[in-house]
C-alpha positions, 0 to 999 in steps of 0.5 A: 483503494484496499481489499483484504480475503480471509479477515477472520474478524468480527464486522465491526472490527473489520470495518473500523480498520478503515480509519486505520489505514486512512480510509473512509468507506468499507464494505465488508462480508462476514467468513463462513464460522471462523474462517473465511471474510473479505472487506474492501475500503477506499479513501475520500474522494472516490464514489464507489457502488455496489453492484453485487457480493457473495462470500467470494466476491465483491463487484463495485463501480468506482470512479473519482480520483484523479479518474473521471471515467467510471469504471468496474472492480471485481474483488476476488476471494477464490474457492479453496476447495478444488472439487468446488472451484467450478461454483466460483468460474460460474460466479465469474460468467454471471459477473460479465454481462453485468456491466459494460463498463472497463473491467480489474479483477483482482485478487486471489482466485486459489488458483495457477493459470500454468504449471510454470507457476506452480513451485513444488515437487507435485504437479498441479492439474492441468484441468483445473488451471485450464477451466481456470484459462477458460473462464479469464477468457470467456470473460475477455479478461487478460493477466497484467503481469507482475514485478517480484517473485514469480509466486504470491502463496508460499506455505512455508514448510522445509525441503519437498513439503514447501509448495510455492505458486501463484494464486493471486494476480490482477486481471482486466479487459482491453477497455481497462487497460485502454483507459489505464494504459501504464499499470503495474502489479507488484508482489511485495514480500511479507513477514506476516502472511504466507501470501504476498500482497498485491500493489497495483500502481497506475502512473499518471502523467502530473507535475511532481515538482519537489517542494522543501519541508521543514527539518523535524526531529524524529521520534524513530530515530531514538531506535538508534543507539549512537543517536545520543553521540550524534547529537552530543558531537554535533551540540560541541561544534556550535558556535559561540552563543551570544544573542538569539540569532546565534543560538537558532543558527546553532540548533539549525547546524545541529539538525542539518548533522542529524540529517546527515547522521540519519541518511547514514543509519534510517535511508529510506525506509521504503527504500530499506524495505525494499532492499529487504524484499529483494534479498529476501526474493533472492533467498526464496529458492535457497534451503541451505542453512546459512540462508535460513538464518539469513532470511530469519534475520531479514524477516527480523529487520522488516519488523523493525522497520515496520515498527519504526515508520509505526513511531513517524505516523505517531509522529506525524499525527501530532498526539503529544500525548502518546507515548510509546509504551502507549501505542494506539496505531488506529488512533494516530494513524488516523489522525496523521492521514485524515490531516494530510488530506485535509492539508492538500489543496487541489483546487483554487477559485478565480475571481470569476467563480471558475476553478483552478487546478493546475499546479503553477496557476493555483501557485500564482494565484496564491502568491498574488493573494499574499502580496496584496494582503500585504499591501492592503496592511 
């Protein structure tokens, strides 16, 4: 599921975002004028029931995917005006008794819990923070902690005008934490927003076996100037070709060389992005010229990694006619995401009509089926 705050876009444009991020469903609430706006997206296989909504929240029941138990999710865009923030706390108190299911609240609450979460020359209002803590206590929810920077908002101002504060968080009641004991909330660095995106991950005990995949040429490699030399060097070391088998072996050797080259110049896109985020975290408290210049370089590198990732999605969408200059992210990301989901086998039917879901059993059933098919030929 994906929740967006301050969409600031027209209703149809927000709803169409679900294709770009590979989601099936969407609840969207327009903002007031040019500001605000919230939206909740979810993928196929998850049943979502809308309980209530306003310009400040979307409250749902969710069930499906790998989770068989129904739970409640309330997605928050807190009141930005301090004088009106009490209205948000009244809303949360009103929402509490409407469901007894395990409860998660997630989003931008526009308030900190403690002075230690506020990094600025000026101190934060103790009264407003106390009111926030009181409403969380009333709702019987606790903070789920975080991994990453100790703040989620940075006003990007220089020197004494800079303000960093933890406004975004995930909180849950004991029933939800018991249902999902292995949960982490990650504060991700972003080159495009003054807020850190929150990523909530739940670890499930499932078989995570690695499946070998065919090696393929990647369009994004063409962003690296040394590619042409790498291909030329690999081809020059080919074996003497006398038949189609030799040609096939030469191509395999070239691809093996390119994958060695890829490890040096590309590596893992997520790992490179995470490395940039960690460096940004280390530099975030420094204001000297060298640190500011390094932050700009890292932000530019993150943009380049995002662009390479976009090219990777283009290729996986298998839209052959779509050139780099004609990129349509919404279209090819939708095609790639839905093709990936369509190709995934989550269960197989046994001869007695029941369903197998364990990977080992499904592998044996598939092997047996094709062995019998080959014998019948």
